[in-house]
N, CA, C and O of each residue as an XYZ file, in Angstrom:
900
protein
N      19.234    -14.687      9.353
C      17.840    -14.406      8.951
C      16.957    -14.973     10.140
O      16.286    -14.205     10.829
N      16.979    -16.375     10.365
C      16.198    -17.011     11.202
C      16.220    -17.011     12.374
O      15.302    -17.561     12.982
N      17.493    -16.267     13.201
C      17.769    -16.448     14.748
C      16.728    -15.388     15.206
O      16.063    -15.911     16.101
N      16.400    -14.397     15.022
C      15.097    -13.461     16.176
C      14.078    -14.703     15.674
O      14.046    -15.649     16.461
N      13.314    -14.818     14.576
C      12.280    -15.637     15.006
C      12.502    -16.923     15.605
O      11.620    -17.440     16.289
N      13.589    -17.472     15.408
C      13.266    -18.756     16.230
C      13.452    -18.516     17.776
O      12.886    -19.185     18.642
N      14.579    -17.160     18.075
C      13.975    -16.911     19.786
C      12.771    -16.252     19.906
O      12.358    -15.953     21.026
N      12.191    -16.002     18.976
C      10.962    -15.389     19.378
C       9.923    -16.471     19.519
O       8.994    -16.357     20.318
N      10.095    -17.602     18.681
C       9.028    -18.751     19.042
C       9.141    -19.378     19.997
O       8.242    -19.983     20.581
N      10.666    -19.293     20.382
C      11.053    -20.635     21.946
C      10.696    -19.264     23.084
O      11.315    -19.727     24.042
N      10.184    -18.052     23.561
C      10.368    -17.158     23.967
C       8.236    -17.251     24.178
O       7.472    -17.520     25.105
N       8.098    -16.890     22.857
C       6.762    -16.420     22.933
C       5.878    -17.777     21.699
O       5.872    -17.647     20.475
N       5.620    -18.250     22.003
C       5.031    -19.239     20.985
C       3.760    -19.092     20.693
O       3.345    -19.695     19.703
N       3.049    -18.453     21.294
C       1.790    -17.917     20.370
C       2.322    -16.385     19.425
O       2.054    -15.289     19.917
N       2.906    -16.452     18.374
C       3.366    -15.355     17.984
C       2.738    -15.212     16.626
O       2.186    -16.122     16.008
N       2.890    -13.904     16.213
C       2.625    -13.689     14.353
C       4.124    -13.641     14.159
O       4.746    -13.201     15.126
N       4.782    -13.981     13.173
C       5.747    -14.219     12.614
C       5.746    -13.570     10.856
O       5.278    -14.397     10.073
N       6.087    -12.578     10.368
C       5.799    -12.283      9.082
C       7.417    -12.194      8.526
O       8.384    -11.651      9.061
N       7.278    -13.256      6.704
C       8.502    -13.139      6.162
C       8.363    -12.556      5.202
O       7.672    -13.243      4.451
N       8.737    -11.252      4.565
C       8.474    -10.443      3.814
C       9.040    -10.858      2.178
O      10.158    -11.373      2.205
N       8.542    -10.735      1.026
C       9.109    -11.255      0.009
C       9.683    -12.777     -0.138
O      10.778    -12.935     -0.678
N       8.978    -13.836      0.320
C       9.605    -15.014      0.272
C      10.481    -15.476     -0.730
O      11.457    -16.155     -0.412
N      10.186    -15.114     -2.205
C      10.623    -15.463     -2.759
C      11.750    -14.987     -3.402
O      12.098    -15.377     -4.517
N      12.566    -13.829     -2.482
C      13.835    -13.499     -2.755
C      14.955    -14.236     -1.807
O      16.148    -13.937     -1.739
N      14.285    -15.257     -1.106
C      15.087    -16.037      0.308
C      16.088    -16.468     -0.433
O      16.181    -16.335     -1.654
N      16.878    -17.007      0.310
C      18.329    -17.811      0.344
C      18.102    -19.331      0.180
O      17.713    -20.004      1.135
N      18.316    -19.802     -0.887
C      17.832    -21.438     -1.024
C      18.186    -22.278      0.513
O      17.627    -23.336      0.802
N      18.948    -21.772      1.183
C      19.236    -22.433      2.418
C      18.245    -21.876      3.378
O      17.795    -22.573      4.288
N      17.831    -20.408      3.164
C      16.542    -20.564      4.104
C      15.499    -20.897      3.918
O      14.642    -21.087      4.780
N      15.347    -21.076      2.323
C      14.270    -21.789      2.014
C      13.835    -23.023      2.473
O      12.668    -23.361      2.675
N      15.254    -23.940      2.686
C      15.277    -25.212      3.275
C      14.924    -24.771      4.803
O      14.787    -25.886      5.306
N      14.786    -24.213      5.433
C      14.552    -24.017      7.105
C      12.878    -23.547      6.557
O      12.045    -24.270      7.103
N      12.520    -22.947      6.011
C      10.895    -22.732      5.863
C      10.510    -24.034      5.676
O       9.472    -24.383      6.238
N      11.074    -24.785      5.052
C      10.305    -26.136      4.633
C      10.014    -26.868      5.418
O       8.881    -27.336      5.529
N      11.424    -27.252      6.478
C      11.091    -27.785      7.810
C      10.391    -27.353      8.684
O      10.041    -28.123      9.578
N      10.005    -26.099      8.695
C       9.149    -25.324      9.851
C       7.669    -25.895      9.292
O       6.808    -26.232     10.104
N       7.426    -25.983      7.749
C       6.337    -26.320      7.512
C       5.783    -27.755      7.656
O       4.661    -28.226      7.846
N       7.198    -28.329      7.465
C       6.702    -29.677      7.308
C       6.549    -30.488      8.708
O       5.773    -31.392      9.018
N       7.599    -29.815      9.457
C       7.361    -30.566     11.006
C       7.047    -29.763     12.010
O       6.716    -30.243     13.094
N       7.106    -28.351     11.788
C       6.268    -28.047     12.784
C       7.381    -26.943     13.663
O       7.037    -26.020     14.401
N       8.565    -27.302     13.374
C       9.577    -27.069     14.279
C      11.209    -27.000     13.394
O      11.686    -27.442     12.348
N      11.571    -26.301     14.358
C      13.219    -26.095     13.977
C      14.273    -26.115     15.376
O      14.052    -25.868     16.562
N      15.185    -26.422     14.828
C      16.339    -26.638     15.875
C      17.800    -25.889     15.336
O      18.029    -26.001     14.132
N      18.605    -25.275     16.016
C      19.714    -24.505     15.541
C      20.551    -25.319     15.684
O      20.379    -26.520     15.890
N      21.972    -24.495     15.545
C      23.202    -25.122     15.487
C      23.496    -25.433     16.894
O      24.531    -26.094     16.968
N      23.029    -25.227     17.882
C      23.369    -25.288     19.547
C      22.211    -26.538     20.121
O      22.136    -26.901     21.295
N      21.533    -26.961     19.212
C      20.737    -28.012     19.420
C      19.193    -27.698     20.176
O      18.447    -28.488     20.755
N      19.067    -26.462     19.963
C      18.138    -25.929     20.596
C      16.717    -25.421     19.737
O      16.633    -24.518     18.905
N      15.755    -26.243     20.199
C      14.611    -26.383     18.936
C      13.691    -25.738     19.198
O      13.184    -26.030     20.281
N      13.056    -24.656     18.454
C      11.797    -24.069     18.901
C      10.637    -24.504     17.797
O      10.800    -24.819     16.618
N       9.305    -24.411     18.637
C       8.049    -25.081     17.984
C       7.202    -24.397     17.611
O       6.567    -23.774     18.463
N       6.809    -24.221     15.964
C       5.725    -23.291     15.756
C       4.855    -23.674     15.613
O       4.334    -22.994     14.729
N       3.842    -24.848     16.085
C       2.986    -25.409     15.817
C       2.032    -24.221     16.191
O       1.013    -24.010     15.532
N       2.460    -23.305     17.474
C       0.986    -22.184     17.927
C       0.937    -20.987     17.227
O       0.098    -20.087     17.208
N       2.322    -21.194     16.479
C       2.553    -19.319     15.751
C       1.683    -19.234     14.386
O       1.486    -20.240     13.705
N       1.251    -18.144     14.089
C       0.343    -17.410     12.616
C       1.628    -17.225     11.877
O       2.208    -16.201     12.238
N       2.339    -18.006     10.817
C       3.281    -17.320     10.007
C       2.676    -16.857      8.827
O       1.812    -17.526      8.260
N       2.986    -15.973      8.489
C       2.392    -14.855      7.246
C       4.068    -14.704      6.484
O       5.124    -14.181      6.840
N       3.499    -15.657      4.985
C       4.702    -15.329      3.869
C       3.981    -13.923      3.221
O       2.778    -13.679      3.313
N       5.184    -12.887      2.415
C       4.448    -12.128      1.366
C       4.799    -12.268      0.088
O       5.842    -12.912      0.207
N       4.592    -12.059     -1.364
C       5.131    -11.706     -2.119
C       4.699    -10.857     -2.856
O       3.596    -10.365     -2.617
N       5.597    -10.376     -4.167
C       4.812     -9.370     -5.126
C       5.055     -9.924     -6.197
O       5.071     -9.226     -7.211
N       5.263    -11.057     -6.268
C       5.430    -12.038     -7.570
C       3.713    -11.912     -8.174
O       2.605    -12.073     -7.662
N       4.248    -11.522     -9.588
C       2.874    -11.133    -10.699
C       2.803    -10.083    -10.484
O       1.967     -9.767    -11.330
N       3.147     -8.783     -9.733
C       2.690     -7.652     -9.434
C       2.905     -6.718    -10.825
O       2.099     -5.886    -11.241
N       4.393     -7.123    -11.527
C       5.289     -6.485    -12.438
C       3.931     -6.736    -13.872
O       4.099     -5.963    -14.816
N       2.799     -7.652    -14.000
C       2.058     -7.858    -14.909
C       0.907     -7.027    -14.813
O       0.428     -6.563    -15.847
N       0.409     -6.784    -13.721
C      -0.710     -6.082    -13.415
C      -1.079     -4.714    -14.473
O      -2.157     -4.676    -15.068
N      -0.351     -3.943    -14.572
C       0.115     -2.812    -15.277
C      -0.614     -2.995    -17.164
O      -1.216     -2.095    -17.750
N      -0.289     -4.490    -17.780
C      -0.373     -5.024    -18.556
C      -1.684     -5.582    -18.961
O      -2.144     -5.351    -20.079
N      -2.375     -6.402    -17.972
C      -3.587     -6.349    -17.434
C      -4.829     -5.393    -17.365
O      -6.026     -5.385    -17.655
N      -3.974     -4.686    -16.880
C      -5.373     -3.554    -16.747
C      -5.369     -2.711    -18.224
O      -6.302     -1.955    -18.496
N      -4.301     -2.905    -19.089
C      -4.126     -2.302    -20.589
C      -5.191     -2.711    -21.343
O      -5.930     -1.998    -22.022
N      -5.257     -4.657    -21.093
C      -6.100     -5.167    -21.912
C      -6.984     -5.058    -21.623
O      -7.662     -4.792    -22.616
N      -7.665     -5.090    -20.621
C      -9.276     -4.921    -20.172
C      -9.574     -3.865    -19.214
O      -9.037     -3.704    -18.118
N     -10.838     -2.899    -19.955
C     -11.255     -2.315    -19.077
C     -11.802     -2.180    -17.956
O     -12.155     -1.075    -17.544
N     -11.956     -3.273    -17.293
C     -12.282     -3.830    -15.562
C     -11.544     -5.155    -15.488
O     -11.719     -6.046    -16.319
N     -10.786     -5.241    -14.549
C     -10.260     -6.252    -14.223
C     -10.751     -6.865    -12.801
O     -10.210     -6.231    -11.894
N     -11.657     -7.959    -12.279
C     -12.503     -8.509    -12.060
C     -11.579     -8.875    -10.637
O     -10.368     -9.035    -10.787
N     -12.159     -8.998     -9.310
C     -11.035    -10.197     -8.323
C     -10.812    -11.008     -8.556
O      -9.681    -11.401     -8.267
N     -11.764    -11.902     -9.283
C     -11.470    -13.400     -9.575
C     -10.577    -13.730    -10.507
O     -10.036    -14.833    -10.585
N     -10.372    -12.696    -11.319
C      -9.415    -12.705    -12.483
C      -8.177    -12.135    -11.869
O      -7.124    -12.594    -12.312
N      -8.112    -11.399    -11.117
C      -6.599    -10.916    -10.230
C      -5.986    -12.100     -9.450
O      -4.824    -12.487     -9.330
N      -7.197    -12.556     -8.949
C      -7.006    -13.912     -7.694
C      -6.062    -14.901     -8.719
O      -4.910    -15.273     -8.497
N      -6.951    -15.226     -9.969
C      -6.449    -16.552    -10.633
C      -4.619    -16.199    -11.317
O      -3.655    -16.917    -11.580
N      -4.861    -14.929    -11.369
C      -3.837    -14.221    -11.944
C      -2.318    -14.429    -11.000
O      -1.271    -14.862    -11.479
N      -2.507    -14.032     -9.668
C      -1.012    -13.752     -8.453
C      -1.371    -15.544     -8.265
O      -0.418    -16.160     -7.789
N      -2.347    -16.212     -8.518
C      -2.292    -17.782     -7.757
C      -1.158    -18.223     -8.879
O      -0.020    -18.579     -8.573
N      -1.655    -18.141    -10.201
C      -0.908    -18.896    -11.131
C       1.018    -18.062    -11.333
O       1.995    -18.768    -11.581
N       1.099    -16.531    -11.148
C       2.453    -16.492    -10.731
C       2.999    -16.971     -9.900
O       4.191    -17.278     -9.897
N       2.237    -17.116     -9.070
C       3.017    -17.690     -7.484
C       3.883    -19.121     -7.419
O       4.958    -19.483     -6.941
N       2.696    -19.773     -8.241
C       3.356    -21.390     -8.488
C       3.887    -21.120     -9.595
O       4.390    -22.223     -9.808
N       4.159    -20.524    -10.443
C       5.254    -20.395    -11.347
C       6.191    -19.846    -10.834
O       7.212    -20.516    -10.990
N       6.378    -18.780    -10.191
C       7.655    -18.548     -9.548
C       8.628    -19.410     -8.708
O       9.853    -19.367     -8.820
N       7.741    -20.423     -7.609
C       8.224    -21.659     -6.925
C       8.740    -22.684     -7.824
O       9.830    -23.164     -7.515
N       8.024    -23.213     -9.136
C       8.832    -23.740     -9.919
C       9.871    -22.880    -10.901
O      10.625    -23.514    -11.638
N       9.886    -21.883    -10.897
C      10.991    -21.466    -11.484
C      12.420    -21.763    -11.138
O      13.344    -22.271    -11.774
N      12.284    -21.198     -9.713
C      13.147    -21.586     -8.283
C      13.355    -22.863     -8.071
O      14.259    -23.139     -7.282
N      12.851    -23.595     -8.488
C      13.219    -25.388     -8.305
C      12.417    -25.434     -6.759
O      13.035    -26.095     -5.924
N      11.455    -24.973     -6.405
C      10.615    -25.550     -4.998
C       9.684    -25.378     -5.064
O       9.297    -24.266     -4.705
N       8.705    -26.362     -5.566
C       7.431    -26.210     -5.912
C       7.104    -27.072     -4.698
O       5.876    -27.139     -4.641
N       7.448    -27.500     -4.079
C       7.428    -28.251     -2.291
C       6.977    -27.311     -1.801
O       5.820    -27.169     -1.406
N       7.853    -26.547     -1.771
C       7.362    -25.323     -0.733
C       5.877    -24.568     -1.332
O       4.832    -24.341     -0.722
N       6.022    -24.460     -1.888
C       4.304    -23.904     -2.859
C       3.066    -25.082     -2.578
O       1.903    -24.680     -2.609
N       3.223    -25.930     -2.418
C       2.161    -27.390     -2.496
C       1.952    -26.927     -0.649
O       0.863    -26.858     -0.080
N       2.936    -26.738     -0.189
C       2.326    -26.964      1.253
C       1.666    -25.776      1.968
O       1.068    -25.806      3.044
N       1.987    -24.263      0.815
C       1.224    -23.088      0.931
C       0.042    -23.181      0.314
O      -0.973    -23.058      1.000
N      -0.042    -23.366     -0.806
C      -1.474    -23.259     -1.801
C      -2.592    -23.041     -1.204
O      -3.214    -22.026     -1.516
N      -3.235    -24.127      0.008
C      -4.205    -23.920      0.694
C      -4.638    -22.781      1.624
O      -5.723    -22.569      2.166
N      -3.343    -22.029      1.655
C      -3.425    -20.476      2.470
C      -2.906    -19.323      1.856
O      -2.374    -18.320      2.332
N      -3.247    -19.770      0.347
C      -2.513    -18.387     -0.542
C      -3.842    -17.346     -0.429
O      -4.989    -17.604     -0.795
N      -3.427    -16.291      0.089
C      -4.398    -15.528      0.023
C      -4.106    -14.132     -0.837
O      -3.109    -13.482     -0.524
N      -4.927    -13.683     -1.871
C      -4.663    -12.793     -2.762
C      -5.093    -11.346     -2.702
O      -6.017    -11.007     -3.441
N      -4.587    -10.543     -1.987
C      -5.055     -9.043     -2.035
C      -5.850     -8.203     -3.268
O      -5.265     -8.037     -4.339
N      -7.018     -7.759     -3.088
C      -7.442     -6.882     -4.616
C      -6.485     -5.823     -4.627
O      -5.596     -5.559     -3.817
N      -6.886     -5.157     -5.890
C      -6.418     -4.009     -6.205
C      -6.728     -2.837     -5.734
O      -7.705     -3.025     -5.008
N      -6.450     -1.723     -5.733
C      -6.984     -0.631     -5.390
C      -8.341     -0.459     -6.421
O      -8.355     -0.528     -7.650
N      -9.480     -0.210     -5.473
C     -10.879      0.059     -6.385
C     -11.166      1.753     -5.892
O     -10.653      2.231     -4.881
N     -12.009      2.459     -6.749
C     -12.836      3.719     -6.510
C     -12.888      3.929     -5.058
O     -12.239      4.787     -4.458
N     -13.832      2.956     -4.450
C     -13.700      3.321     -2.877
C     -12.942      3.101     -2.420
O     -13.066      3.366     -1.224
N     -11.357      2.393     -2.852
C     -10.596      2.495     -1.833
C      -9.710      3.717     -1.801
O      -9.273      4.340     -0.833
N      -9.507      3.963     -3.486
C      -9.003      5.111     -3.374
C      -9.259      6.649     -2.645
O      -8.413      7.424     -2.198
N     -10.562      6.770     -2.692
C     -11.326      7.385     -1.945
C     -11.043      7.985     -0.397
O     -10.805      9.084      0.105
N     -11.250      6.296      0.150
C     -10.794      6.538      1.290
C      -9.688      6.741      1.842
O      -9.632      7.294      2.941
N      -8.622      6.339      1.197
C      -6.978      6.854      1.585
C      -7.057      8.171      1.392
O      -6.621      8.830      2.335
N      -7.546      8.887      0.312
C      -7.117      9.783     -0.010
C      -7.629     11.010      1.179
O      -6.974     11.930      1.669
N      -8.956     10.630      1.384
C      -9.405     11.024      2.685
C      -8.646     11.169      3.945
O      -8.536     12.198      4.611
N      -8.182     10.112      4.164
C      -7.351      9.940      5.591
C      -6.112     10.744      5.254
O      -5.756     11.548      6.115
N      -5.398     10.659      4.142
C      -4.326     11.642      3.767
C      -4.843     12.904      3.945
O      -4.521     13.455      4.997
N      -5.798     13.705      2.940
C      -6.148     14.942      3.696
C      -6.038     15.071      4.936
O      -5.191     15.820      5.423
N      -6.867     14.372      5.651
C      -6.943     14.510      7.084
C      -5.744     15.085      7.642
O      -5.603     16.204      8.135
N      -4.771     14.019      7.473
C      -3.578     14.264      8.048
C      -3.113     15.882      7.431
O      -2.845     16.873      8.111
N      -3.118     15.812      6.607
C      -2.722     17.392      5.743
C      -3.116     18.464      6.651
O      -2.274     19.137      7.246
N      -4.715     18.688      6.807
C      -5.418     19.289      7.377
C      -4.797     19.101      8.697
O      -3.974     20.016      8.696
N      -4.705     18.659      9.512
C      -4.225     18.345     10.988
C      -2.908     19.122     11.150
O      -2.742     19.892     12.096
N      -1.939     18.897     10.170
C      -0.638     19.505     10.317
C      -0.549     20.974      9.570
O       0.555     21.506      9.452
N      -1.713     21.601      9.080
C      -1.716     22.671      8.790
C      -2.421     23.540     10.014
O      -2.162     24.727     10.218
N      -3.382     22.729     10.817
C      -3.610     23.615     12.137
C      -2.883     23.514     13.281
O      -3.122     24.373     14.130
N      -1.799     22.436     13.614
C      -1.173     22.658     14.214
C       0.291     23.618     14.088
O       1.031     23.754     15.063
N       0.575     24.236     12.779
C       1.659     24.526     12.812
C       1.336     25.977     12.403
O       2.140     26.829     12.781
N       0.157     26.417     11.605
C      -0.357     27.462     11.348
C      -1.738     28.097     11.937
O      -2.063     29.229     11.582
N      -2.482     27.409     12.773
C      -3.920     27.646     13.071
C      -4.625     27.834     12.070
O      -5.514     28.684     12.131
N      -4.492     27.376     11.343
C      -5.162     27.763      9.675
C      -6.372     26.104      9.828
O      -6.165     24.922     10.105
N      -7.315     26.739      9.549
C      -8.273     25.496      9.010
C      -8.199     25.300      7.583
O      -8.306     26.276      6.841
N      -7.968     23.752      6.969
C      -7.755     23.601      5.993
C      -9.028     22.543      6.048
O      -9.231     21.707      6.929
N     -10.039     22.871      4.560
C     -11.177     22.146      4.193
C     -11.018     21.649      2.635
O     -11.155     22.339      1.625
N     -10.696     20.286      2.727
C     -10.741     19.793      1.547
C     -11.556     19.866      0.528
O     -12.146     18.789      0.615
N     -12.038     20.475     -0.488
C     -13.440     20.262     -1.372
C     -13.198     18.863     -1.964
O     -12.385     18.635     -2.860
N     -14.009     17.926     -1.358
C     -14.033     16.548     -1.960
C     -14.962     16.590     -2.988
O     -14.691     15.685     -3.777
N     -16.170     17.379     -3.432
C     -16.384     17.308     -4.875
C     -15.956     17.123     -5.680
O     -16.358     16.329     -6.530
N     -14.603     18.031     -5.744
C     -13.590     18.308     -6.697
C     -12.472     17.252     -6.994
O     -12.056     16.749     -8.038
N     -12.030     17.059     -5.197
C     -10.904     15.916     -5.041
C     -10.990     14.978     -5.438
O     -10.232     14.451     -6.253
N     -12.197     14.422     -4.823
C     -12.391     12.603     -5.125
C     -12.338     12.472     -6.604
O     -11.739     11.473     -7.003
N     -12.818     13.240     -7.473
C     -13.208     12.613     -8.872
C     -11.387     12.967     -9.538
O     -10.850     12.357    -10.462
N     -10.821     14.022     -8.782
C      -9.648     14.058     -9.650
C      -8.318     13.103     -9.164
O      -7.414     12.879     -9.969
N      -8.284     12.599     -7.873
C      -7.633     11.431     -7.676
C      -8.208     10.236     -8.046
O      -7.353      9.367     -8.217
N      -9.503      9.817     -8.259
C      -9.629      8.584     -8.506
C      -9.465      8.390    -10.353
O      -9.691      7.345    -10.964
N      -9.048      9.614    -10.914
C      -9.065      9.824    -12.634
C      -7.503      9.255    -12.382
O      -7.007      8.287    -12.957
N      -7.036      9.870    -11.652
C      -5.293     10.095    -11.724
C      -5.257      8.437    -11.559
O      -4.933      7.714    -12.501
N      -5.582      7.986    -10.413
C      -5.124      6.625    -10.306
C      -5.684      5.794    -10.931
O      -5.217      4.660    -10.818
N      -6.973      5.988    -11.896
C      -7.107      4.870    -12.800
C      -6.381      4.801    -13.905
O      -6.821      4.298    -14.939
N      -4.886      5.432    -13.767
C      -4.027      4.929    -14.797
C      -3.549      3.584    -14.504
O      -3.505      3.156    -13.351
N      -3.152      2.838    -15.627
C      -2.586      1.602    -15.395
C      -1.487      1.603    -14.439
O      -1.371      0.926    -13.417
N      -0.408      2.792    -15.116
C       1.100      2.816    -14.204
C       0.511      3.336    -12.758
O       0.941      2.570    -11.896
N      -0.062      4.045    -12.357
C      -0.311      4.738    -11.162
C      -1.003      3.298    -10.245
O      -0.711      3.151     -9.058
N      -1.695      2.557    -10.788
C      -2.530      1.498    -10.070
C      -1.325      0.742     -9.753
O      -1.109      0.520     -8.562
N      -0.419      0.265    -10.722
C       0.307     -0.685    -10.331
C       1.352     -0.476     -9.327
O       2.074     -1.425     -9.019
N       1.547      1.010     -8.631
C       2.498      1.237     -7.444
C       1.538      1.127     -6.231
O       2.088      1.458     -5.181
N       0.141      0.716     -6.098
C      -0.841      0.823     -4.982
C      -0.974      2.201     -4.083
O      -1.075      3.365     -4.473
N      -0.944      1.752     -2.960
C      -1.695      2.971     -2.204
C      -0.493      3.852     -2.232
O      -0.706      5.045     -2.445
N       0.520      3.527     -2.085
C       2.056      4.749     -2.308
C       1.569      6.135     -3.284
O       1.757      7.348     -3.193
N       0.953      5.367     -4.110
C       1.183      6.513     -5.687
C      -0.001      7.454     -4.876
O       0.275      8.653     -4.844
N      -1.293      7.050     -4.215
C      -1.928      7.965     -4.035
C      -1.712      9.279     -3.143
O      -2.283     10.362     -3.271
N      -0.762      8.913     -2.228
C       0.485      9.664     -1.196
C       1.264     10.790     -2.619
O       1.232     12.016     -2.725
N       1.785      9.930     -3.364
C       2.477     10.678     -4.116
C       1.781     11.875     -5.062
O       2.428     12.874     -5.375
N       0.441     11.674     -5.470
C      -0.585     12.388     -6.091
C      -0.900     13.503     -5.318
O      -1.050     14.637     -5.773
N      -1.011     13.143     -4.016
C      -1.640     14.055     -3.031
C      -0.803     15.409     -2.643
O      -1.228     16.444     -2.130
N       0.883     14.974     -3.167
C       1.831     15.806     -2.728
C       1.898     17.079     -3.707
O       2.557     18.113     -3.590
N       1.090     16.710     -4.613
C       0.529     18.397     -5.672
C      -0.217     19.217     -4.555
O       0.078     20.337     -4.137
N      -1.350     18.319     -4.135
C      -2.577     19.612     -3.082
C      -1.589     19.736     -1.578
O      -1.934     20.574     -0.745
N      -0.698     19.095     -1.385
C       0.373     19.513     -0.104
C       1.132     20.955     -0.685
O       1.248     21.950      0.031
N       1.599     20.893     -2.025
C       2.521     21.787     -2.447
C       1.838     22.885     -2.638
O       2.291     23.945     -2.206
N       0.785     22.849     -3.228
C      -0.708     24.146     -3.531
C      -0.680     24.704     -1.913
O      -0.080     25.758     -1.704
N      -1.195     24.143     -1.008
C      -1.515     24.415      0.188
C      -0.128     25.292      0.813
O      -0.311     26.360      1.397
N       1.083     24.797      0.648
C       1.950     25.879      1.332
C       2.107     26.399      0.646
O       2.073     27.489      1.218
N       2.368     26.686     -0.706
C       2.917     27.961     -1.371
C       1.491     28.782     -1.009
O       1.558     29.995     -1.211
N       0.350     28.325     -0.556
C      -0.744     29.312     -0.522
C      -0.298     30.195      1.040
O      -0.537     31.384      1.251
N       0.218     29.482      1.751
C       0.302     29.436      2.960
C       2.028     30.542      3.044
O       2.401     31.242      3.985
N       2.362     30.429      2.403
C       3.769     31.607      2.676
C       3.502     32.334      1.735
O       4.500     33.017      1.507
N       2.473     32.637      0.860
C       2.065     33.751     -0.212
C       1.299     34.729      0.539
O       1.581     35.925      0.624
N       0.238     34.100      1.119
C      -1.022     35.125      2.073
C      -0.742     34.861      2.914
O      -0.853     35.985      3.403
N      -0.257     34.023      4.064
C       0.107     34.201      5.335
C      -1.334     33.956      6.079
O      -1.361     34.396      7.229
N      -2.112     33.551      5.780
C      -3.358     34.157      6.581
C      -3.593     33.542      8.012
O      -3.287     32.475      8.543
N      -4.256     34.654      8.401
C      -4.434     34.787     10.245
C      -4.610     33.677     10.999
O      -5.562     33.091     10.484
N      -4.376     33.304     11.562
C      -4.384     32.080     12.615
C      -6.039     32.012     12.618
O      -6.423     33.088     12.161
N      -6.868     31.397     12.862
C      -8.419     30.839     12.655
C      -8.916     31.127     11.815
O     -10.142     31.134     11.710
N      -8.116     31.458     10.946
C      -8.869     31.674      9.601
C      -9.441     30.188      8.961
O      -9.512     29.136      9.595
N      -9.802     30.382      7.623
C     -10.363     29.020      7.080
C      -9.893     29.224      5.518
O     -10.174     30.198      4.819
N      -9.273     28.316      5.211
C      -9.245     28.293      3.389
C      -9.460     26.425      3.209
O      -9.365     25.452      3.957
N      -9.759     26.649      1.908
C     -10.371     25.349      1.160
C      -9.713     24.951     -0.047
O      -9.590     26.003     -0.675
N      -9.269     24.109     -0.657
C      -8.416     23.228     -1.582
C      -9.152     22.418     -2.125
O      -9.845     21.512     -1.662
N      -8.919     22.902     -3.504
C      -9.697     22.102     -4.607
C      -9.356     21.744     -5.892
O      -8.148     21.863     -6.099
N     -10.102     21.286     -6.969
C      -9.495     21.515     -8.284
C     -10.447     22.131     -9.140
O     -11.613     22.227     -8.757
N     -10.101     22.554    -10.239
C     -10.923     23.564    -10.894
C     -11.415     22.903    -11.957
O     -10.922     21.779    -12.048
N     -12.276     23.190    -12.880
C     -13.051     22.329    -14.014
C     -11.847     22.560    -14.770
O     -11.804     21.422    -15.238
N     -10.970     23.048    -15.197
C      -9.733     22.819    -16.020
C      -8.313     21.868    -15.418
O      -7.238     21.653    -15.977
N      -8.740     21.498    -14.279
C      -8.143     20.556    -13.902
C      -6.647     20.857    -12.923
O      -5.703     20.186    -12.505
N      -7.175     22.492    -12.864
C      -6.393     23.219    -11.749
C      -6.254     22.966    -10.595
O      -7.342     22.546    -10.202
N      -5.521     22.973     -9.772
C      -5.579     22.834     -8.288
C      -5.609     24.351     -7.701
O      -4.704     25.086     -8.095
N      -6.471     24.836     -6.886
C      -6.837     25.787     -6.491
C      -6.931     25.918     -4.518
O      -7.475     25.102     -3.775
N      -6.174     27.269     -4.094
C      -6.753     27.379     -2.541
C      -6.912     28.392     -2.462
O      -6.192     29.190     -3.062
N      -8.145     28.855     -1.516
C      -8.640     29.817     -1.427
C      -9.324     30.154     -0.233
O      -9.650     29.179      0.443
N      -9.753     31.710      0.387
C     -10.354     31.471      1.374
C     -11.700     31.136      1.662
O     -12.631     31.548      0.971
N     -11.866     30.287      2.814
C     -13.517     29.210      2.549
C     -14.490     29.854      2.045
O     -15.453     29.274      1.545
N     -14.349     31.492      2.121
C     -16.132     31.596      2.228
C     -16.117     32.656      0.823
O     -16.944     33.550      0.640
N     -14.834     32.279     -0.215
C     -14.841     33.056     -1.764
C     -14.870     31.707     -2.387
O     -14.739     30.602     -1.861
N     -15.092     32.077     -3.753
C     -15.055     31.247     -4.636
C     -13.662     30.771     -5.310
O     -12.771     31.542     -4.951
N     -13.343     30.094     -5.881
C     -11.640     29.681     -6.469
C     -11.121     31.172     -7.120
O     -11.555     31.642     -8.172
N     -10.361     31.639     -6.477
C      -9.465     32.801     -6.629
C      -8.673     32.925     -7.741
O      -8.546     33.670     -8.713
N      -7.986     31.546     -7.076
C      -6.306     31.597     -7.452
C      -5.817     30.419     -7.699
O      -5.802     29.525     -6.853
N      -5.310     30.281     -9.031
C      -4.557     29.015     -9.032
C      -3.295     28.920     -8.559
O      -2.560     29.868     -8.835
N      -2.795     27.940     -7.854
C      -1.818     27.123     -7.300
C      -0.686     26.325     -7.815
O       0.306     25.960     -7.184
N      -1.069     26.041     -9.439
C      -0.173     25.284    -10.079
C      -0.434     24.123    -10.834
O      -0.443     23.040    -10.250
N      -0.603     24.173    -11.785
C      -1.108     22.999    -13.084
C      -0.675     21.954    -12.416
O       0.402     21.848    -11.830
N      -1.787     20.941    -12.536
C      -1.503     19.615    -12.241
C      -1.292     19.043    -13.605
O      -1.013     17.852    -13.739
């Protein structure tokens, strides 16, 4: 596992090394991590030493994420300070559980907790994914797709407010917008709009997705949400 990072540090000492989900690493690998954190260098079986003092090393962990859903169900709103305290405590407990508190002791000053998806984050991610959908429709069908943000923004934020959906992070936004993509595809296949025309996609008051010509009111339902 560490062969490639070792070679990278030898060849390019000014590097960024990312180790994903460190808590799942084999105990022998954790020993190597500890040596790197303690001495700033690592020697392989051939006697070649790599120095990590100029490297930026990033360890990631999902520890504590599985409890976020229950935390959201217990509170109307979860502040970042509460979230930060939860993950910091969870990571420390995890390293104690696997018998490696000394590794956490060296990582603790540099632990960074990422915030959960807030309303503004959901909207911005959704807009980017909708833009990608519009570009795909333009390239494949030469049809202009206009997302109705006034109805889509409240719809996606309401769906992402569900604690079960929030637990899956940004990937769930893509999953939810698959409903929009499917509605658009059905409309394109059913109506075969002429190249250069413009269509709009949005959500009705009853929560139903609609796709219609841009110069018309929502004329049809494209599937229940």
